[in-house]
C-alpha positions as CSV (number, residue, x, y, z in Angstrom):
1,X,-27.8,1.4,19.1
2,X,-26.5,4.4,20.9
3,X,-24.7,6.8,18.7
4,X,-22.9,8.4,22.2
5,X,-19.4,6.6,21.6
6,X,-19.6,7.8,18.4
7,X,-20.5,11.3,19.5
8,X,-17.3,11.6,21.9
9,X,-15.1,10.1,18.7
10,X,-16.3,12.9,16.7
11,X,-16.1,15.5,19.4
12,X,-12.5,14.3,19.5
13,X,-12.1,14.6,15.7
14,X,-13.7,18.0,15.6
15,X,-11.0,19.5,18.7
16,X,-7.9,17.8,17.6
17,X,-6.8,20.0,14.8
18,X,-8.1,23.1,16.4
19,X,-5.8,22.6,19.6
20,X,-2.8,22.0,17.4
21,X,-3.6,25.5,15.3
22,X,-4.6,26.9,18.7
23,X,-1.7,26.0,21.1
24,X,1.4,26.7,19.4
25,X,3.2,24.7,22.5
26,X,1.4,21.4,20.8
27,X,3.8,20.8,17.9
28,X,2.3,17.6,16.6
29,X,0.5,16.3,13.8
30,X,-3.3,16.1,14.4
31,X,-3.3,12.0,13.8
32,X,-1.1,11.8,17.0
33,X,-3.2,13.7,18.8
34,X,-6.5,12.1,18.0
35,X,-4.6,8.6,19.0
36,X,-3.6,10.1,22.0
37,X,-6.8,11.2,23.2
38,X,-8.5,8.0,21.9
39,X,-6.0,6.3,24.6
40,X,-7.0,8.9,27.4
41,X,-10.8,8.7,26.7
42,X,-10.3,4.7,26.2
43,X,-10.6,1.8,28.6
44,X,-6.7,1.9,29.2
45,X,-7.3,5.4,31.3
46,X,-10.7,7.1,31.7
47,X,-13.1,4.3,30.2
48,X,-15.2,6.8,28.7
49,X,-15.3,5.5,25.0
50,X,-15.8,1.9,24.0
51,X,-15.7,0.5,20.2
52,X,-19.2,-0.2,19.6
53,X,-20.9,-1.0,16.1
54,X,-21.1,2.7,14.9
55,X,-17.7,3.2,15.5
56,X,-16.4,0.0,14.5
57,X,-18.1,0.4,11.3
58,X,-16.7,4.0,10.4
59,X,-13.1,2.8,11.6
60,X,-13.3,0.2,9.4
61,X,-14.2,2.8,6.6
62,X,-11.8,5.1,7.3
63,X,-8.9,2.8,7.6
64,X,-9.9,1.6,3.9
65,X,-10.5,5.2,2.8
66,X,-6.9,6.2,4.5
67,X,-5.0,3.6,2.5
68,X,-6.9,4.7,-0.8
69,X,-6.0,8.2,-0.1
70,X,-2.2,7.1,0.2
71,X,-2.7,4.9,-3.1
72,X,-4.0,7.8,-4.6
73,X,-0.4,9.8,-3.7
74,X,1.3,7.2,-5.8
75,X,2.4,8.8,-8.9
76,X,4.1,6.2,-11.3
77,X,4.7,8.7,-13.9
78,X,7.5,9.9,-11.7
79,X,8.5,6.2,-10.4
80,X,11.4,6.1,-13.7
81,X,15.0,6.1,-14.3
82,X,17.7,6.6,-11.6
83,X,15.3,7.6,-8.9
84,X,13.3,4.5,-9.1
85,X,16.3,2.3,-9.5
86,X,17.6,4.0,-6.2
87,X,14.1,3.6,-4.6
88,X,13.6,-0.3,-5.4
89,X,17.4,-0.9,-4.1
90,X,16.4,1.2,-0.7
91,X,13.6,-1.1,-0.2
92,X,15.2,-4.2,-0.9
93,X,17.9,-3.0,1.5
94,X,15.5,-2.0,4.1
95,X,13.7,-5.2,4.0
96,X,16.9,-7.2,4.4
97,X,17.7,-5.0,7.5
98,X,14.3,-5.5,8.6
99,X,14.0,-9.0,8.4
100,X,17.4,-9.4,10.3
101,X,16.0,-6.6,13.1
102,X,12.9,-8.7,13.3
103,X,14.3,-11.9,14.3
104,X,16.8,-10.2,16.5
105,X,13.9,-8.8,18.5
106,X,12.5,-12.2,18.4
107,X,15.6,-13.6,19.7
108,X,15.5,-11.2,22.5
109,X,12.2,-12.1,23.4
110,X,10.7,-9.1,22.2
111,X,8.2,-10.5,19.6
112,X,6.9,-13.7,18.5
113,X,6.2,-12.6,14.8
114,X,9.7,-11.6,13.4
115,X,8.4,-11.6,9.7
116,X,5.4,-9.2,10.4
117,X,7.2,-6.7,12.5
118,X,9.8,-6.2,9.7
119,X,7.1,-5.7,7.3
120,X,6.0,-3.3,9.7
121,X,9.2,-1.6,9.8
122,X,9.9,-1.4,6.4
123,X,6.8,1.2,5.7
124,X,7.1,5.1,4.9
125,X,4.0,7.6,5.5
126,X,3.7,9.6,2.3
127,X,1.3,11.6,3.5
128,X,3.5,13.0,6.1
129,X,6.8,13.1,4.0
130,X,5.3,14.8,1.1
131,X,4.1,17.9,3.1
132,X,7.4,18.2,5.0
133,X,9.2,18.4,1.2
134,X,6.7,20.9,0.1
135,X,7.4,23.2,3.1
136,X,11.5,22.8,2.8
137,X,10.9,23.9,-1.0
138,X,12.4,20.3,-1.9
139,X,9.2,18.7,-3.5
140,X,10.4,19.2,-6.9
141,X,14.0,18.4,-6.9
142,X,16.1,15.6,-6.9
143,X,15.8,15.4,-3.3
144,X,12.0,15.7,-3.3
145,X,11.6,13.4,-6.5
146,X,14.1,10.8,-5.0
147,X,12.5,10.8,-1.2
148,X,8.7,10.7,-3.0
149,X,9.5,7.5,-4.9
150,X,11.3,5.9,-1.9
151,X,8.2,6.3,0.0
152,X,6.1,5.4,-2.7
153,X,8.0,2.1,-3.1
154,X,8.1,1.4,0.5
155,X,4.4,2.0,1.1
156,X,3.5,-0.2,-1.8
157,X,6.0,-3.1,-1.1
158,X,4.9,-2.9,2.4
159,X,0.9,-3.5,1.7
160,X,2.0,-6.2,-1.1
161,X,4.4,-7.7,1.6
162,X,1.4,-7.8,4.3
163,X,-1.2,-9.2,2.3
164,X,1.1,-12.0,1.1
165,X,2.1,-13.3,4.5
166,X,-0.5,-12.2,6.9
167,X,-4.2,-12.4,5.9
168,X,-7.2,-14.4,7.2
169,X,-6.9,-16.6,4.1
170,X,-5.2,-20.0,5.0
171,X,-3.6,-20.5,1.4
172,X,-0.1,-20.7,0.9
173,X,2.3,-17.9,-0.3
174,X,2.7,-19.6,-3.6
175,X,-1.2,-19.7,-4.2
176,X,-1.2,-15.9,-2.8
177,X,1.3,-14.9,-5.4
178,X,-1.0,-16.2,-8.2
179,X,-3.8,-14.6,-7.0
180,X,-2.0,-11.2,-6.4
181,X,-1.3,-11.6,-10.4
182,X,-4.8,-11.9,-10.9
183,X,-5.6,-8.8,-8.9
184,X,-3.1,-7.1,-10.7
185,X,-4.3,-7.9,-14.0
186,X,-8.0,-6.8,-13.1
187,X,-6.4,-3.8,-12.3
188,X,-4.7,-3.2,-15.3
189,X,-7.8,-4.2,-17.3
190,X,-9.8,-1.6,-15.7
191,X,-7.0,1.2,-16.1
192,X,-7.1,-0.1,-20.0
193,X,-11.0,0.0,-20.2
194,X,-11.3,3.5,-18.8
195,X,-8.7,4.9,-20.9
196,X,-9.9,3.4,-24.0
197,X,-13.2,4.9,-23.1
198,X,-11.9,8.2,-21.4
199,X,-13.1,10.7,-24.1
200,X,-16.5,9.9,-23.9
201,X,-16.5,9.0,-20.1
202,X,-14.6,12.0,-19.0
203,X,-17.1,14.4,-20.9
204,X,-20.0,12.5,-19.1
205,X,-18.2,13.0,-15.9
206,X,-17.3,16.8,-16.9
207,X,-20.8,17.2,-17.1
208,X,-22.0,15.6,-13.7
209,X,-18.9,16.0,-11.5
210,X,-20.3,19.6,-9.6
211,X,-23.9,18.8,-9.7
212,X,-25.7,16.9,-7.0
213,X,-24.5,13.6,-8.7
214,X,-21.1,14.2,-7.8
215,X,-20.2,11.7,-10.2
216,X,-16.1,11.8,-9.9
217,X,-16.6,10.9,-6.1
218,X,-19.4,8.3,-6.8
219,X,-17.1,6.6,-9.2
220,X,-14.2,7.0,-6.7
221,X,-16.0,5.3,-3.8
222,X,-17.2,2.5,-6.2
223,X,-13.8,1.9,-7.4
224,X,-12.8,1.6,-3.6
225,X,-15.6,-0.7,-2.8
226,X,-14.9,-2.8,-5.6
227,X,-11.4,-3.3,-5.4
228,X,-11.8,-3.9,-1.3
229,X,-14.6,-6.6,-2.0
230,X,-12.6,-8.0,-4.7
231,X,-9.1,-8.6,-2.5
232,X,-11.3,-10.0,0.5
233,X,-12.6,-12.2,-1.9
234,X,-9.5,-13.2,-3.0
235,X,-8.4,-13.7,0.5
236,X,-6.2,-10.5,0.8
237,X,-6.6,-7.9,3.5
238,X,-9.0,-4.9,2.4
239,X,-5.8,-2.8,2.7
240,X,-4.4,-3.9,-0.4
241,X,-7.7,-3.5,-2.2
242,X,-8.1,0.1,-0.9
243,X,-4.4,1.1,-2.1
244,X,-4.7,-0.4,-5.3
245,X,-7.9,1.4,-5.6
246,X,-6.1,4.6,-5.0
247,X,-3.5,3.8,-7.4
248,X,-5.7,2.8,-10.2
249,X,-7.6,6.3,-9.6
250,X,-4.8,8.1,-10.3
251,X,-3.7,6.3,-13.2
252,X,-7.0,6.6,-15.1
253,X,-7.6,10.3,-14.1
254,X,-4.3,11.4,-14.1
255,X,-5.0,14.9,-15.2
256,X,-7.8,15.4,-12.3
257,X,-5.5,17.8,-10.5
258,X,-5.3,20.3,-13.0
259,X,-8.7,19.6,-14.9
260,X,-11.0,18.9,-11.7
261,X,-8.8,20.2,-8.6
262,X,-12.1,20.2,-6.5
263,X,-12.2,16.2,-7.1
264,X,-9.1,15.8,-4.6
265,X,-10.5,17.9,-2.2
266,X,-13.6,16.6,-2.0
267,X,-12.2,13.4,-1.7
268,X,-9.8,14.8,1.2
269,X,-12.9,16.2,2.8
270,X,-14.8,12.7,3.0
271,X,-11.4,10.8,4.6
272,X,-9.7,13.2,6.3
273,X,-12.5,15.3,7.3
274,X,-15.0,12.3,8.8
275,X,-13.7,9.0,8.6
276,X,-10.1,8.7,8.6
277,X,-10.2,10.8,12.1
278,X,-12.5,8.5,13.2
279,X,-9.9,5.6,12.6
280,X,-7.5,7.3,14.5
281,X,-9.1,8.1,17.5
282,X,-10.6,4.4,17.8
283,X,-7.0,3.1,17.1
284,X,-6.3,5.0,20.5
285,X,-9.2,3.7,22.2
286,X,-8.2,0.2,21.5
287,X,-4.7,1.0,22.5
288,X,-3.5,-1.2,25.2
289,X,-1.5,0.5,27.3
290,X,-1.8,-1.5,30.6
291,X,0.0,-4.6,28.5
292,X,2.7,-1.7,27.5
293,X,3.4,-0.6,31.1
294,X,2.6,-4.0,32.5
295,X,6.8,-4.2,33.0
296,X,9.7,-2.3,32.3
297,X,10.8,-5.0,29.6
298,X,7.8,-4.2,27.5
299,X,8.5,-0.3,27.8
300,X,12.2,-1.0,26.5
301,X,10.5,-2.1,23.4
302,X,9.1,1.4,22.3
303,X,12.7,2.8,21.9
304,X,13.7,-0.7,20.5
305,X,11.5,-0.3,17.8
306,X,12.2,3.1,17.2
307,X,15.8,2.5,16.8
308,X,14.9,-0.4,14.4
309,X,12.4,1.7,12.2
310,X,15.5,4.1,11.9
311,X,17.9,1.5,11.1
312,X,15.4,-0.4,8.3
313,X,14.4,3.2,6.8
314,X,17.4,5.4,7.4
315,X,20.3,3.2,6.8
316,X,19.5,2.7,3.1
317,X,19.2,6.3,2.5
318,X,23.0,6.1,2.5
319,X,22.6,4.7,-1.3
320,X,21.2,8.6,-2.3
321,X,24.4,10.2,-0.8
322,X,26.5,10.5,-4.1
323,X,23.2,11.9,-5.5
324,X,21.8,14.2,-2.9
325,X,24.7,15.2,-0.4
326,X,25.4,14.4,3.1
327,X,23.0,17.1,4.6
328,X,19.8,16.0,2.4
329,X,20.9,12.3,2.5
330,X,20.3,12.7,6.7
331,X,17.2,14.4,6.2
332,X,16.0,11.7,3.7
333,X,16.7,9.1,6.2
334,X,14.7,10.6,9.0
335,X,11.8,11.1,6.5
336,X,11.9,7.5,5.4
337,X,11.7,6.7,9.1
338,X,8.5,8.4,9.8
339,X,5.5,6.0,9.7
340,X,2.1,5.8,11.8
341,X,-0.7,5.0,9.5
342,X,0.6,1.6,7.9
343,X,2.0,0.7,11.7
344,X,-1.4,1.3,13.0
345,X,-3.4,-0.8,10.4
346,X,-0.7,-3.7,10.3
347,X,-0.8,-3.8,14.1
348,X,-4.7,-4.0,13.9
349,X,-4.3,-6.9,11.6
350,X,-1.3,-8.9,13.6
351,X,-3.4,-8.3,16.9
352,X,-6.7,-9.7,14.9
353,X,-4.7,-12.8,13.5
354,X,-2.7,-13.3,17.1
355,X,0.1,-12.8,15.7
356,X,1.2,-9.9,17.6
357,X,1.0,-10.0,21.4
358,X,-0.8,-6.6,22.8
359,X,2.3,-5.5,24.3
360,X,4.0,-5.9,21.0
361,X,1.4,-4.0,19.0
362,X,1.2,-1.1,21.7
363,X,5.0,-0.5,21.9
364,X,5.1,-0.7,17.9
365,X,2.1,2.3,17.4
366,X,4.1,4.2,20.6
367,X,7.3,3.9,18.4
368,X,5.2,5.4,15.4
369,X,4.2,8.2,17.4
370,X,7.7,9.2,18.6
371,X,8.5,9.0,14.9
372,X,5.8,11.3,13.7
373,X,6.3,13.8,16.2
374,X,10.3,14.0,16.0
375,X,11.9,12.7,12.8
376,X,10.0,15.6,10.1
377,X,10.8,18.0,12.3
378,X,14.6,17.1,12.1
379,X,14.3,16.7,8.6
380,X,12.5,19.7,7.9
381,X,15.6,21.3,10.0
382,X,18.2,19.8,7.6
383,X,15.9,20.8,4.2
384,X,15.4,24.2,5.2
385,X,19.2,24.9,5.7
386,X,19.8,23.4,1.9
387,X,19.1,25.4,-1.1
388,X,15.7,25.2,-2.9
389,X,16.1,22.8,-6.0
390,X,14.7,23.8,-9.4
391,X,12.7,20.8,-10.8
392,X,14.5,18.2,-13.0
393,X,14.2,18.4,-16.9
394,X,11.3,15.8,-17.1
395,X,8.9,16.3,-14.3
396,X,5.6,14.1,-14.4
397,X,2.1,15.7,-13.0
398,X,2.4,16.6,-9.7
399,X,-0.8,15.1,-8.7
400,X,-2.4,14.8,-4.9
401,X,0.8,15.7,-3.2
402,X,-0.4,17.3,0.2
403,X,-3.3,15.5,1.0
404,X,-2.7,14.8,4.6
405,X,-1.2,18.4,5.0
406,X,-4.6,19.5,6.2
407,X,-5.1,16.6,8.6
408,X,-2.1,16.6,9.9
409,X,-1.6,20.2,10.8
410,X,2.2,19.6,10.4
411,X,2.5,22.5,7.6
412,X,1.4,26.1,6.9
413,X,-2.0,25.8,5.2
414,X,-0.6,27.5,1.8
415,X,0.7,23.9,1.4
416,X,-2.2,21.8,2.0
């Protein structure tokens, strides 16, 4: 077994954020540069790197950790009241528009999996959205709370829909709904058991948290692996289990950001410092540029998917206008249309299930790359021109707000 390919991937992961920081003209999040570098070094261009066993294993762990950290961003204590209702209404509107866009693209011959494309278009990259809101001074006010709620619902809803309709299990949707309810019951039981045992367990966790035992990190990894194994055992994709594990950990250890601030930093170090960049670089290596540029008709898919992404996630932001005003509503539209990690993950699943053609998958990933490059910058310009907002009267704990900031290079270090 050779580690040469992993060495090159690791070198790219190390160099990408340095390039972003050192060269001001490179105004892009680090994951974008990692994917682009993977494309250049992979079979599509230079052919220097191939995905062998060590790279494959770490990329799979990286995908699971990425979704786990995304789930850890979900603060259910903030998902309440009118922001929750607006976020839910916005996601329903997004899905309706997405289904129309998916079948419209299918009618035009641009995809053979309209429902999968619709689900892909419904997600928002919460980890990229939160740093932008923090940098604009809007995270604690109505604008930030509403956008975070909408992005949380979009991430969670997209993962659920993908697991229901696209997994390697051959069981029907009705059976999967029953299994999904069972998975939710298991998650609820874990939360209740941990909360009931919280005083005794947390005292032990506190004693061992910063020793060589690193018990909080071991517990987080155990929870991640357990839910991934459970989800796969029930016939769902691993990403559902990983995402749910993050959400469960946030519930059972909701005060960790205040009482044990190093826990989040340690999880970020494992994820964004090690395995997540391997996943992004590997996604670039697997990117089929040849299929994308095989003809002009396939290249046209990129702006079409980008427009569809903006319509699906941007148009429902109109629901927020009476609450936020025009300027912040437009900013919310662009932030909600920012998506990359879920696109990359779902495209990999779609291609593995032979539901997506390589050209369609490459076009979707390319559209996601463009959205990450431009949409947050536009939103930040709009939000910076708006007055900073005071926090609402009742605010839940802020939690793991900017876990991806350091990894993406999108905001100054003080916000990460």
